[in-house]
Structures are given as structure tokens and as C-alpha cells.
N, C-alpha and C positions, 0 to 999 in steps of 0.2 A: 435671480436675484439675490439669494443667499441669506435676506434678513427675514425674521418670522413677521407674519400680518400682526399689526397692534389692533386696527379697527377696519370694519366695513361696513360701509353706508351704501343703502340701497337706494340710487338717484331716481330711476325710472322702472315701474313694473310694465314689463311686456308681454306676460301668459293669462290665461284665464285661472292656472293653476296658482295657488297660495305661494308666495315666497316666506317661508318661515326661517329666523335666525336659528341655527343648531340642528334643524331638520331639514329643509330643503337647500339651506345654503349656510356654508360657514369656511372654516379655514384651517388647515391642517399644515403645520411648519409655516412655509413660504408660499403656499397654494392655497387657493380659492376653488371650493368644490360648490356645484350647483347639481341638484337631483330631482326627483319627483315632480318633474315639468317645469319647475321655476324656470323663468327667463326675463332678466333684467340688466340694466346698467347698473354698475356697481363702482363705487370710488375705494379703491383699497389703499392704506394706510399701513406703511411698514415701520418696522423698530430700526433705528438706526444702528 
């Protein structure tokens, strides 16, 4: 993609584990990371 992530919106939580911004999901550069059992549908907004 090449552009950095500007904002992430959690649309639908799919796991029993919590999805906590900055802990179980977040972004690094142009990539979304998901960890600690978090499963969800996300909308990702990129900087142009």
C-alpha cells in the first residue's frame, strides 16, 4: 500500500478475547497488527 495507517475502526468483534487498541491491535507504518487472541473485522483508513 505504501501509505501509513491514519485510523483503525473495529467494526465487528469476533473473539472471546478482548480487542484493546494499542495492546491487542494497532498499526505499524502501513500494516495492521492483531495479537493476544483478538479477532475482528476492521476498517483501516490510510493517509494519502
